[in-house]
C-alpha positions in Angstrom: 7.4 -24.4 -5.2 7.3 -20.7 -5.5 8.9 -18.6 -2.7 6.5 -17.3 -0.1 5.8 -13.6 -0.2 7.5 -13.2 3.2 10.6 -14.9 1.9 10.7 -12.6 -1.1 10.9 -9.5 1.1 13.2 -11.0 3.7 16.7 -9.5 3.9 18.0 -11.7 6.7 21.7 -12.4 6.2 22.2 -9.5 3.9 24.7 -6.7 4.5 23.7 -3.2 3.3 25.5 0.2 3.0 23.5 3.4 2.9 25.5 6.5 2.1 23.9 9.6 3.5 22.1 7.2 5.8 21.8 9.7 8.7 19.8 12.1 6.6 16.1 12.9 6.4 15.3 10.2 3.8 18.4 8.0 4.3 17.5 7.2 7.9 14.1 5.9 6.9 15.7 3.7 4.3 18.2 2.4 6.8 15.3 1.6 9.2 13.4 -0.2 6.4 16.3 -2.4 5.3 17.1 -3.3 9.0 13.5 -4.1 9.8 13.5 -6.5 6.8 16.4 -8.3 8.4 19.6 -6.8 6.9 22.6 -5.7 8.8 22.8 -2.0 7.8 25.8 0.2 7.8 25.0 3.9 7.9 27.8 5.9 6.2 27.6 9.7 6.6 30.0 12.6 7.1 27.9 14.0 10.0 29.3 12.2 13.1 26.6 13.5 15.5 23.8 12.4 13.2 25.4 9.0 12.7 25.6 8.5 16.4 22.0 9.7 16.9 20.4 7.6 14.2 22.5 4.5 15.0 21.5 4.7 18.7 17.8 5.2 17.9 17.7 2.2 15.6 19.7 0.0 17.9 17.2 0.7 20.6 14.6 -1.0 18.3 16.7 -4.1 18.3 17.9 -3.6 14.7 21.3 -4.6 13.3 22.7 -1.1 12.7 26.3 0.1 12.4 27.7 3.6 11.9 30.7 4.8 9.9 31.8 8.4 9.6 33.3 9.0 6.2 33.3 11.6 3.4 31.8 9.6 0.5 32.4 12.5 -1.9 36.1 11.8 -2.1 37.3 8.9 -4.2 39.8 7.2 -1.9 37.9 7.5 1.4 34.8 6.2 -0.4 36.5 3.2 -1.8 38.2 2.4 1.5 34.9 2.7 3.4 33.2 0.2 1.1 36.1 -2.2 1.3 36.2 -1.9 5.1 32.5 -2.7 5.5 32.7 -5.7 3.2 35.8 -7.0 5.1 34.2 -6.4 8.5 31.0 -8.2 7.6 32.3 -10.8 5.2 30.2 -9.6 2.3 28.2 -6.8 0.7 24.8 -7.4 -0.8 23.1 -4.0 -1.0 24.3 -0.5 -1.7 22.0 2.5 -1.4 23.5 5.8 -2.8 21.6 8.5 -0.9 24.3 11.1 0.0 24.2 14.6 -1.6 25.8 17.8 -0.3 26.3 19.8 -3.5 25.7 23.5 -4.3 22.2 24.7 -5.2 22.6 28.0 -7.2 19.9 29.5 -9.3 20.2 29.3 -13.1 21.4 32.9 -13.7 24.3 32.7 -11.2 25.3 29.0 -11.5 29.0 28.8 -12.3 31.2 26.2 -14.0 32.5 25.3 -10.5 29.0 24.8 -9.2 28.3 22.2 -11.9 31.6 20.6 -11.4 31.1 20.3 -7.7 27.5 19.2 -8.1 28.3 16.4 -10.4 31.3 15.4 -8.2 28.9 15.1 -5.2 26.1 13.4 -7.1 26.4 11.1 -10.1 30.2 10.8 -9.9 30.2 9.7 -6.3 27.3 7.3 -6.9 29.1 5.8 -9.9 32.4 5.2 -8.0 30.6 3.8 -4.9 28.7 1.4 -7.2 31.9 0.4 -9.0 33.6 -0.4 -5.8 30.6 -2.2 -4.3 30.2 -4.4 -7.5 33.7 -5.8 -6.9 32.5 -7.3 -3.6 29.1 -8.3 -4.8 30.6 -10.4 -7.6 32.4 -12.5 -4.9 29.1 -13.7 -3.5 27.1 -14.1 -6.7 25.5 -10.7 -7.1 23.8 -7.9 -5.3 21.6 -4.9 -5.5 22.4 -1.2 -6.0 19.7 1.5 -5.4 20.4 5.1 -6.5 18.3 7.8 -5.0 17.2 10.1 -7.7 14.4 12.7 -7.7 11.2 13.6 -9.5 13.3 16.6 -10.6 15.5 14.3 -12.6 12.5 13.7 -14.8 10.6 17.0 -14.8 11.7 20.5 -14.0 10.8 23.0 -11.3 7.7 25.2 -11.4 9.2 28.7 -10.6 5.8 30.1 -9.5 5.7 27.6 -6.6 8.8 29.2 -5.1 8.2 32.8 -6.2 8.4 35.3 -3.3 9.3 32.7 -0.8 12.6 31.1 -1.5 15.0 30.1 -4.3 13.6 27.4 -6.7 15.2 24.0 -6.8 18.6 24.3 -8.4 19.5 23.6 -12.0 22.7 21.9 -10.7 20.7 19.5 -8.4 18.2 18.7 -11.2 20.9 18.0 -13.8 22.7 15.7 -11.4 19.6 13.8 -10.6 18.8 13.3 -14.3 22.3 11.9 -14.7 21.8 9.5 -11.8 18.7 8.1 -13.4 20.6 7.4 -16.6 23.7 6.0 -15.1 21.4 3.6 -13.3 20.2 2.3 -16.7 23.8 2.0 -17.9 25.1 0.1 -14.9 22.0 -2.2 -15.0 22.8 -3.3 -18.5 26.5 -3.9 -18.0 26.3 -5.6 -14.6 23.2 -7.8 -15.4 25.6 -10.6 -16.3 27.1 -10.5 -12.8 23.6 -10.8 -11.2 23.9 -7.2 -10.0 20.6 -5.4 -10.2 20.7 -1.6 -10.4 17.6 0.6 -9.9 16.7 4.1 -9.0 14.3 5.3 -6.4 13.0 8.9 -7.1 11.2 10.7 -4.3 8.8 13.6 -5.0 8.0 16.3 -2.5 9.4 15.2 0.9 10.3 18.5 2.6 12.2 18.2 5.9 10.8 19.3 9.2 12.6 22.7 9.2 11.1 23.4 5.8 7.6 22.4 7.0 8.0 24.8 9.9 9.7 27.7 8.3 7.9 27.8 4.9 4.3 26.8 5.5 3.1 28.8 2.4 5.6 26.9 0.2 4.3 23.6 1.6 0.7 24.7 0.7 1.7 25.5 -2.8 3.5 22.2 -3.2 0.4 20.4 -1.9 -1.7 22.0 -4.6 0.6 20.7 -7.2 0.3 17.1 -5.9 -2.7 15.0 -6.9 -2.8 13.4 -3.4 -2.9 16.9 -1.9 -0.1 16.4 0.7 3.6 16.0 1.2 5.4 12.7 1.4 6.6 11.4 4.8 10.0 9.6 5.0 8.5 6.3 6.0 6.6 6.2 2.7 9.8 5.3 1.0 10.4 2.3 3.1 8.2 -0.1 1.1 9.8 0.8 -2.3 13.3 0.5 -0.8 12.7 -3.0 0.6 11.0 -4.0 -2.7 14.1 -2.9 -4.7 16.6 -4.4 -2.3 14.9 -7.8 -2.0 14.1 -10.8 -4.1 10.6 -9.3 -4.5 12.1 -7.4 -7.4 14.4 -10.1 -8.6 13.3 -9.5 -12.3 13.5 -5.7 -12.0 16.6 -3.8 -13.1 17.4 -0.5 -14.8 14.1 1.0 -13.6 13.2 4.3 -11.9 10.5 3.9 -9.2 8.9 7.2 -8.6 7.3 7.9 -5.2 5.8 11.4 -5.6 2.1 11.4 -4.6 1.3 11.5 -8.3 3.1 14.8 -9.1 4.7 13.5 -12.3 1.4 12.3 -13.9 0.2 15.8 -14.6 
């Protein structure tokens, strides 16, 4: 008999790590995975944000745990993943969502900017995935979700930002493009281990401060979006649970774009 649809989306008994899980989009992903039944470990360098988000989600009766760690450093990152797997007895899901890299404009971006940006983007994602895969193999497989961006597929429209703020950085966009491709690479090599690797690429999801401080920018972005509005963090929840669960059991190496239609132009 085929699995029931509720069973396919059920994450009960699973253990998930979300790096950058206390952030604008990461916190929504943590909520989604926990609502689907997973025990979710928020890993973030911001201790205050970890405490706040963990408390909010625990109040909802969700299985949420918080770990303060710098996931942009090799040793602390590996130790953090090992610790979570040891404490919970397994690791089934890793979501790489953290990013704190530089965002210089093209004419001033330095070698150091690119070096730091890739260190805090694709390099950190790759090392986290490598370490998580060690534990996933012990229990027969797992799922890795890398958070990319529509700007890993297309580039910025300078006129959208003109006169208001700096355009989205070349360093950020190059890093997100790399993340999409390392997703494909890992998916191919780890398929034999029953580890699925996919990418989730958000489109325009400006944070609350941006919405409040740059209303004209938001209006310009909305005009570039077929759906005519910005994305809200909860609108990533469905895609995240889909990729983390058996509902996507035959999906690997893919990039799911949630952008209100922006990239179809």
